[in-house]
C-alpha positions as CSV (number, residue, x, y, z in Angstrom):
1,X,18.4,-28.0,77.2
2,X,18.2,-28.4,73.4
3,X,19.2,-25.3,71.5
4,X,18.1,-24.1,68.1
5,X,18.8,-21.0,66.0
6,X,15.4,-19.6,65.2
7,X,15.3,-17.2,62.2
8,X,13.4,-14.1,63.0
9,X,13.1,-11.1,60.7
10,X,16.6,-10.0,60.0
11,X,18.3,-12.0,62.7
12,X,18.9,-15.4,64.2
13,X,18.4,-15.8,68.0
14,X,19.6,-18.9,70.0
15,X,16.7,-20.0,72.2
16,X,15.4,-23.2,73.9
17,X,14.2,-25.5,71.2
18,X,12.1,-27.5,73.6
19,X,10.2,-24.4,74.7
20,X,9.6,-23.4,71.0
21,X,8.5,-26.8,69.9
22,X,6.1,-27.0,72.8
23,X,4.0,-24.2,71.3
24,X,4.1,-25.5,67.7
25,X,1.2,-27.2,66.0
26,X,1.9,-30.6,64.6
27,X,2.1,-29.1,61.1
28,X,4.7,-26.6,62.3
29,X,6.7,-29.3,64.0
30,X,6.7,-31.4,60.8
31,X,7.7,-28.5,58.7
32,X,10.5,-27.6,61.1
33,X,11.8,-31.1,61.1
34,X,11.6,-31.4,57.3
35,X,13.6,-28.1,57.0
36,X,16.3,-29.4,59.3
37,X,16.5,-32.7,57.4
38,X,16.8,-30.7,54.2
39,X,19.6,-28.6,55.7
40,X,21.5,-31.7,56.8
41,X,21.0,-33.2,53.3
42,X,22.5,-30.2,51.7
43,X,25.4,-30.2,54.2
44,X,26.1,-33.8,53.3
45,X,26.1,-33.1,49.6
46,X,28.6,-30.2,50.1
47,X,30.9,-32.3,52.2
48,X,30.9,-35.2,49.7
49,X,32.1,-32.7,47.1
50,X,34.8,-31.5,49.5
51,X,33.1,-28.2,50.0
52,X,33.3,-28.2,53.8
53,X,31.3,-25.3,55.2
54,X,31.9,-23.6,58.5
55,X,29.0,-21.3,59.3
56,X,30.6,-19.8,62.4
57,X,33.2,-18.1,60.1
58,X,30.5,-15.9,58.6
59,X,28.5,-15.1,61.8
60,X,27.6,-11.4,61.8
61,X,26.8,-9.3,64.9
62,X,24.3,-6.5,64.7
63,X,22.8,-4.3,67.4
64,X,19.1,-4.0,67.2
65,X,17.2,-2.0,69.9
66,X,20.3,-2.0,72.0
67,X,20.6,-5.8,71.9
68,X,23.6,-7.6,70.2
69,X,22.3,-10.3,67.9
70,X,23.9,-12.9,65.7
71,X,23.0,-13.5,62.0
72,X,24.1,-17.0,60.9
73,X,23.9,-18.6,57.4
74,X,22.7,-22.2,56.9
75,X,26.1,-22.9,55.2
76,X,29.2,-20.8,54.6
77,X,32.0,-21.8,52.2
78,X,35.1,-19.9,51.6
79,X,37.5,-21.0,48.8
80,X,39.8,-19.7,46.1
81,X,36.9,-18.3,44.1
82,X,35.2,-16.4,46.9
83,X,32.8,-16.6,49.8
84,X,29.4,-18.3,49.6
85,X,26.6,-17.5,52.0
86,X,24.1,-20.3,51.5
87,X,20.5,-20.5,52.7
88,X,18.2,-23.5,52.5
89,X,14.4,-23.4,52.3
90,X,11.5,-25.7,51.6
91,X,9.0,-22.9,51.6
92,X,9.0,-19.9,49.2
93,X,6.3,-17.5,49.8
94,X,6.1,-13.7,50.5
95,X,7.1,-14.1,54.1
96,X,10.2,-16.3,53.4
97,X,11.3,-14.2,50.5
98,X,11.1,-11.0,52.6
99,X,13.1,-12.7,55.5
100,X,15.8,-13.8,53.1
101,X,16.1,-10.3,51.6
102,X,16.2,-8.7,55.1
103,X,18.8,-11.1,56.2
104,X,21.0,-10.3,53.2
105,X,20.5,-6.6,53.7
106,X,21.7,-6.8,57.4
107,X,24.7,-8.8,56.5
108,X,25.7,-6.2,53.9
109,X,25.1,-3.3,56.3
110,X,27.2,-5.0,58.9
111,X,30.3,-4.2,56.8
112,X,31.3,-7.8,56.3
113,X,34.3,-7.4,54.1
114,X,35.0,-9.0,50.7
115,X,32.7,-10.1,47.8
116,X,30.0,-12.4,49.0
117,X,28.0,-14.8,46.8
118,X,24.5,-15.2,48.2
119,X,22.9,-18.5,47.3
120,X,19.5,-20.0,48.0
121,X,18.8,-23.8,47.7
122,X,15.1,-24.2,47.3
123,X,13.4,-27.6,47.2
124,X,9.6,-27.5,47.3
125,X,8.1,-29.0,50.4
126,X,5.3,-31.5,49.6
127,X,3.1,-29.4,51.9
128,X,3.5,-26.5,49.5
129,X,1.3,-28.0,46.8
130,X,1.1,-25.1,44.4
131,X,3.8,-23.3,42.4
132,X,1.6,-20.2,42.4
133,X,3.7,-17.1,42.8
134,X,6.9,-19.2,43.4
135,X,8.4,-18.1,40.1
136,X,7.6,-14.4,41.0
137,X,9.4,-14.7,44.3
138,X,12.4,-16.3,42.7
139,X,12.5,-13.4,40.2
140,X,12.4,-10.9,43.2
141,X,15.2,-12.7,45.0
142,X,17.4,-12.8,41.9
143,X,16.8,-9.1,41.4
144,X,18.1,-8.5,45.0
145,X,21.4,-10.4,44.2
146,X,20.6,-13.9,45.2
147,X,21.5,-17.0,43.1
148,X,18.5,-19.3,43.3
149,X,18.7,-23.0,42.6
150,X,15.2,-24.2,42.1
151,X,14.9,-28.0,42.9
152,X,17.4,-30.8,43.6
153,X,18.6,-31.1,40.1
154,X,19.7,-27.4,39.9
155,X,21.2,-27.7,43.5
156,X,23.2,-30.7,42.5
157,X,24.5,-29.1,39.3
158,X,25.5,-25.9,41.2
159,X,27.4,-27.9,43.9
160,X,29.1,-30.1,41.3
161,X,30.1,-27.0,39.3
162,X,31.5,-25.2,42.3
163,X,33.4,-28.2,43.4
164,X,34.9,-28.6,39.9
165,X,35.9,-24.9,39.7
166,X,37.5,-25.1,43.2
167,X,39.5,-28.1,42.0
168,X,38.2,-30.1,45.0
169,X,36.7,-33.2,43.4
170,X,39.3,-34.8,41.1
171,X,38.2,-38.3,40.4
172,X,36.8,-38.5,43.9
173,X,40.3,-38.5,45.4
174,X,41.4,-36.3,48.3
175,X,44.8,-34.5,47.6
176,X,47.6,-35.8,49.8
177,X,50.8,-34.1,50.8
178,X,54.2,-35.6,49.8
179,X,57.1,-36.6,52.0
180,X,60.5,-35.3,50.6
181,X,64.0,-34.3,51.8
182,X,64.8,-30.6,51.4
183,X,68.2,-28.9,51.9
184,X,68.2,-26.9,55.1
185,X,69.2,-23.6,53.3
186,X,66.2,-23.9,51.0
187,X,63.6,-23.6,53.7
188,X,62.3,-20.2,54.8
189,X,60.1,-19.1,57.7
190,X,56.5,-18.0,57.4
191,X,56.4,-14.4,58.5
192,X,52.9,-14.7,60.0
193,X,53.6,-17.6,62.3
194,X,53.5,-17.0,66.1
195,X,56.5,-15.5,67.7
196,X,59.5,-17.8,68.4
197,X,60.4,-18.9,71.9
198,X,64.2,-18.9,71.7
199,X,64.7,-20.9,74.9
200,X,62.4,-23.6,73.5
201,X,64.5,-23.6,70.3
202,X,67.7,-24.0,72.3
203,X,66.2,-27.0,74.2
204,X,65.0,-28.5,70.9
205,X,68.5,-28.1,69.4
206,X,70.1,-30.1,72.3
207,X,67.5,-32.8,71.8
208,X,68.2,-32.9,68.1
209,X,72.0,-33.2,68.7
210,X,71.3,-36.0,71.2
211,X,68.7,-38.0,69.4
212,X,68.8,-36.8,65.7
213,X,66.0,-35.0,63.8
214,X,63.1,-37.4,64.3
215,X,60.2,-35.1,63.2
216,X,59.4,-33.1,60.0
217,X,58.8,-29.6,58.7
218,X,55.6,-28.9,56.9
219,X,56.1,-26.7,53.8
220,X,54.6,-25.2,50.7
221,X,56.6,-24.1,47.6
222,X,57.6,-20.5,47.3
223,X,56.4,-18.8,44.2
224,X,57.2,-15.4,42.6
225,X,55.3,-14.0,39.6
226,X,53.6,-17.4,39.2
227,X,56.8,-19.4,39.1
228,X,58.5,-21.6,41.7
229,X,61.8,-20.1,43.1
230,X,63.2,-23.4,44.3
231,X,62.7,-22.4,48.0
232,X,60.0,-23.6,50.4
233,X,58.0,-21.8,53.1
234,X,57.5,-23.6,56.5
235,X,54.0,-23.2,57.7
236,X,54.5,-25.6,60.7
237,X,57.7,-26.5,62.4
238,X,59.3,-23.0,62.7
239,X,60.7,-23.8,66.1
240,X,62.3,-26.9,64.8
241,X,63.6,-25.1,61.8
242,X,65.1,-22.2,63.8
243,X,66.6,-24.7,66.3
244,X,68.4,-26.4,63.4
245,X,69.5,-23.3,61.5
246,X,70.5,-21.0,64.3
247,X,71.5,-23.4,67.1
248,X,72.5,-26.8,65.8
249,X,74.4,-25.5,62.7
250,X,75.5,-21.9,63.6
251,X,75.9,-22.0,67.4
252,X,77.0,-25.6,68.0
253,X,78.7,-26.2,64.7
254,X,77.0,-29.5,63.9
255,X,76.3,-30.7,60.4
256,X,72.8,-31.5,59.0
257,X,72.3,-31.0,55.3
258,X,68.6,-32.0,54.7
259,X,65.4,-32.1,56.7
260,X,62.4,-34.4,56.2
261,X,59.5,-32.3,55.0
262,X,55.8,-32.8,54.3
263,X,55.1,-30.8,51.1
264,X,51.6,-29.5,50.3
265,X,52.1,-28.7,46.6
266,X,48.6,-27.5,45.7
267,X,49.1,-24.4,47.8
268,X,52.0,-21.9,47.4
269,X,53.2,-18.7,48.8
270,X,51.2,-16.6,46.3
271,X,48.0,-17.9,47.8
272,X,48.1,-15.9,51.1
273,X,44.5,-16.7,52.3
274,X,44.8,-20.4,51.8
275,X,48.4,-20.5,53.2
276,X,47.4,-18.5,56.3
277,X,44.4,-20.7,57.0
278,X,46.6,-23.8,56.6
279,X,49.1,-22.3,59.0
280,X,46.4,-21.7,61.7
281,X,44.5,-24.9,61.3
282,X,47.7,-27.0,61.3
283,X,49.3,-25.3,64.3
284,X,46.1,-25.4,66.4
285,X,45.9,-29.2,65.8
286,X,49.4,-29.6,67.3
287,X,50.5,-27.3,70.2
288,X,47.5,-25.3,71.2
289,X,47.4,-21.6,70.3
290,X,46.2,-19.0,72.8
291,X,44.3,-15.9,71.8
292,X,47.6,-13.8,71.8
293,X,49.0,-16.2,69.1
294,X,45.9,-15.6,66.9
295,X,46.1,-11.8,67.4
296,X,49.8,-11.7,66.6
297,X,49.4,-13.9,63.5
298,X,46.4,-12.0,62.1
299,X,48.2,-8.7,62.8
300,X,51.3,-9.7,60.9
301,X,49.3,-11.1,58.0
302,X,47.1,-8.0,57.6
303,X,50.1,-5.7,57.7
304,X,51.9,-7.8,55.1
305,X,48.9,-7.6,52.7
306,X,48.0,-4.0,53.6
307,X,44.6,-4.8,55.0
308,X,44.2,-1.5,56.9
309,X,40.9,-2.2,58.8
310,X,42.0,-5.6,59.9
311,X,45.5,-4.4,60.9
312,X,44.1,-1.6,62.9
313,X,41.5,-3.8,64.7
314,X,44.1,-6.5,65.7
315,X,46.7,-3.9,66.7
316,X,44.1,-2.7,69.3
317,X,43.6,-6.2,70.5
318,X,47.3,-6.5,70.9
319,X,47.2,-3.2,72.7
320,X,44.9,-4.7,75.3
321,X,47.5,-7.3,76.0
322,X,50.5,-5.0,75.9
323,X,49.0,-2.2,78.1
324,X,49.1,-4.6,81.1
325,X,52.9,-4.0,81.3
326,X,53.7,-1.5,84.1
327,X,56.1,0.5,81.9
328,X,53.6,0.8,78.9
329,X,53.1,4.5,78.0
330,X,49.2,4.0,78.2
331,X,49.3,2.4,81.6
332,X,48.1,5.2,83.9
333,X,48.6,3.3,87.1
334,X,52.1,2.0,86.6
335,X,51.0,-1.4,87.9
336,X,51.7,-4.7,86.2
337,X,48.4,-6.6,85.3
338,X,47.6,-10.1,84.3
339,X,48.4,-10.3,80.5
340,X,44.8,-11.2,79.5
341,X,43.0,-8.9,81.9
342,X,41.8,-6.1,79.6
343,X,41.3,-8.4,76.6
344,X,38.8,-10.3,78.8
345,X,36.9,-7.0,79.6
346,X,37.0,-5.2,76.3
347,X,37.6,-7.9,73.7
348,X,34.7,-9.3,71.6
349,X,32.0,-10.9,73.7
350,X,29.0,-13.0,72.8
351,X,26.3,-10.9,74.6
352,X,23.5,-12.8,72.7
353,X,24.2,-15.7,75.0
354,X,21.6,-16.5,77.7
355,X,24.4,-17.3,80.2
356,X,25.3,-14.9,82.9
357,X,29.1,-15.2,82.5
358,X,29.1,-14.0,78.9
359,X,32.1,-15.8,77.2
360,X,34.5,-14.0,74.9
361,X,33.7,-14.5,71.2
362,X,36.9,-16.4,70.3
363,X,35.7,-17.3,66.7
364,X,35.9,-13.7,65.4
365,X,39.5,-13.5,66.6
366,X,40.5,-17.0,65.4
367,X,39.0,-16.4,62.0
368,X,40.4,-12.9,61.7
369,X,36.9,-11.3,61.2
370,X,37.1,-9.1,64.4
371,X,36.8,-5.4,63.5
372,X,37.1,-2.2,65.6
373,X,36.6,1.3,64.4
374,X,39.0,4.1,65.4
375,X,36.0,6.0,66.9
376,X,35.2,3.1,69.3
377,X,38.8,2.8,70.3
378,X,39.4,6.5,70.9
379,X,36.0,7.2,72.6
380,X,35.3,4.0,74.4
381,X,37.9,1.2,74.6
382,X,41.0,3.3,75.5
383,X,39.3,5.7,78.0
384,X,37.4,2.8,79.6
385,X,40.6,0.8,80.1
386,X,42.6,3.8,81.4
387,X,39.9,5.6,83.5
388,X,37.7,2.7,84.6
389,X,39.3,-0.7,84.3
390,X,42.8,0.0,85.4
391,X,42.0,1.8,88.7
392,X,39.2,-0.6,89.4
393,X,41.4,-3.7,89.0
394,X,44.1,-2.1,91.1
395,X,41.5,-1.5,93.9
396,X,40.1,-5.1,93.4
397,X,43.6,-6.6,93.7
398,X,44.1,-4.8,97.1
399,X,40.7,-6.1,98.4
400,X,40.4,-9.4,96.6
401,X,40.5,-11.4,99.9
402,X,37.1,-9.9,100.8
403,X,35.3,-11.0,97.6
404,X,34.7,-13.9,95.4
405,X,37.2,-14.4,92.5
406,X,35.8,-13.6,89.1
407,X,33.2,-11.1,90.1
408,X,35.5,-8.2,89.1
409,X,36.1,-9.4,85.6
410,X,32.5,-10.2,84.7
411,X,31.4,-6.8,86.2
412,X,33.8,-4.8,84.0
413,X,32.9,-6.9,81.0
414,X,29.2,-6.0,81.5
415,X,30.0,-2.4,82.1
416,X,32.0,-2.0,78.9
417,X,29.5,-3.8,76.8
418,X,26.6,-1.7,78.2
419,X,28.7,1.4,77.3
420,X,29.2,0.0,73.7
421,X,25.5,-0.8,73.2
422,X,24.2,2.6,74.4
423,X,27.0,5.2,74.8
424,X,24.6,8.0,75.4
425,X,22.8,6.3,78.3
426,X,26.1,4.7,79.6
427,X,28.6,7.5,79.1
428,X,32.1,7.3,80.4
429,X,31.1,9.5,83.3
430,X,28.3,7.2,84.2
431,X,30.2,4.0,84.1
432,X,33.0,5.6,86.2
433,X,30.2,6.4,88.7
434,X,28.9,2.9,88.7
435,X,32.4,1.5,89.2
436,X,32.8,3.8,92.3
437,X,29.3,2.8,93.6
438,X,30.4,-0.9,93.3
439,X,33.4,-0.2,95.6
440,X,31.1,1.1,98.2
441,X,28.6,-1.8,98.2
442,X,30.3,-3.7,101.0
443,X,30.5,-7.5,101.4
444,X,26.8,-7.8,102.4
445,X,25.6,-6.6,98.9
446,X,28.4,-8.1,96.9
447,X,27.6,-11.3,94.9
448,X,29.2,-14.5,96.1
449,X,28.9,-16.0,92.7
450,X,27.9,-15.0,89.1
451,X,24.4,-16.4,88.9
452,X,21.0,-15.2,87.7
453,X,19.5,-14.1,91.0
454,X,22.6,-12.4,92.5
455,X,23.6,-10.7,89.2
456,X,20.2,-9.1,88.8
457,X,20.3,-8.0,92.4
458,X,23.8,-6.5,91.9
459,X,22.7,-4.2,89.1
460,X,19.6,-3.0,91.0
461,X,22.0,-1.3,93.4
462,X,22.9,1.0,90.6
463,X,19.2,1.6,89.5
464,X,19.6,-0.7,86.5
465,X,17.0,-3.4,85.7
466,X,18.3,-6.4,83.8
467,X,16.1,-7.9,81.1
468,X,16.5,-10.7,78.5
469,X,20.0,-12.1,78.1
470,X,21.0,-9.8,80.9
471,X,20.7,-6.6,78.8
472,X,19.7,-3.4,80.7
473,X,16.0,-2.5,80.3
C-alpha cells in the first residue's frame, strides 16, 4: 500500500495514496504530482547547500475531536541560527493561504518550544495562469509571521544565504575531522553520554593491555568564555577512555601517554545543542542505543542546561523504567517487572497510525521533543501505572499460559491512551472497571492475536465501539 501525507485543514493525516488518487480527476492528479516534484526539487537544493532537513524532528501531535493527529512540515532544518519550518506550494489562493495559516497556528498552540522561523517557498504552477490576488495573499501570509519566497530566484537566494550564515557551504567542501594524538590527561568525559558499564570497561582494559589501543576517541575542544582551555571533550569512546584512565593506568599500573583521537574542531563544548546532537548521532551509528539510553542522555542534558519542562518530562519517562524495580517506593505490588513494561504502556504512542498494534513514537524520545505536564503525570500516568497497570500485569503474569503473548501490553496501551484522549469519559474509575472486566472474559472471548476483527470484538465486550484508526466512537 502506498502511503501519502494529505494536508487537511490544520493537520496532516497518513492515508492510502492509491485510494485517494483513485478519486482524483486527471487535473488533480497532475497538480499533486507537480507538487511532489516541487517538494523533491526543494529538498535537493537544500541538501546541495548542506542544509539537511529532517521533518520528523518537528512533527507536532494535536488532539482534535478526541483523535491524535500529526502535523508535519514539508522540510524542517535546525541549525546554529534557529529552527526553520518550511512549506512548499505551487498554488497560492485563499484556500491554500488559509490552510498554511491554520497549520502555523496549530503548531504554535501545541507548545513547540523555541523560536521557529516559518518559511513558504512558492513557485507558481503553470496551471495557475493569473497573478490575480497572489500578491494580496503573500501580504496576508507575511502579516501572520511567514517569510515568503516568491519564485525560484528568491528561493535560491534564501537557501544560499541561509547556507552561508550557517557556515555550511565553504567553497563547496564538506568539513572533515582531523586525526591527532592527545595526552590521556587532557581528555574529559561528556556528562550527557549514556551510563558507563564498568564490567565492559574492565574487559576493554584487558584487551588494550593485550593488543594495544587500536581504536580512537572522538573529541571536540573544550571552550570557556569563548576561548579553548587546552582540554578536549569525548563525545564517543567514553568506555574506551574510562578503561584506559581508571583500569589500564590506575588499577593495573600500565603506561599509555597519548591516545589517537578524531577531532571535530568546528564544534566545541560551548555549543551544547550541536554537541549533544553529534553525541547521539555518532553513538547510534556505532553500538545501538536503546530507549533508556536516550532517556538518560536527554535527562542529563536538560538538567545541565536548566531546561525545566524537558527535564521534568524525561524524568517521568525514567520513572516508568525505574518503577519496575520491586523495591521502588512507587511500586505498590512489590513485584519486579520487565524494565520496559510501563514505558511500553504509557510512553509516547503514535495513535494516528492505522495499524492495530500502535507502535511507540520513538522519534519524540530520540530527538528530545517529548513533553509531559505535571497534571498528566499526577492525574493520569502515575495512578494508571499504580492502580491499573501494576495489578493487571501481576495478574497476567500468573495466567499468561492461558493467553496469547502480547495481548496484555497492547490492551493496557489502548486503555491508557483512551484515558488521555478523553479523561472525562474514560476516568480512572472506568478504566479500572474495564481492566477487571477483561480478567473475567475467559479464554473463549479473549483475542488469540492483535488483528482488526478480534480487536474490535474485544472492545465490544466493554460496550465500546471502535472507529477509524481504532479510536473509540
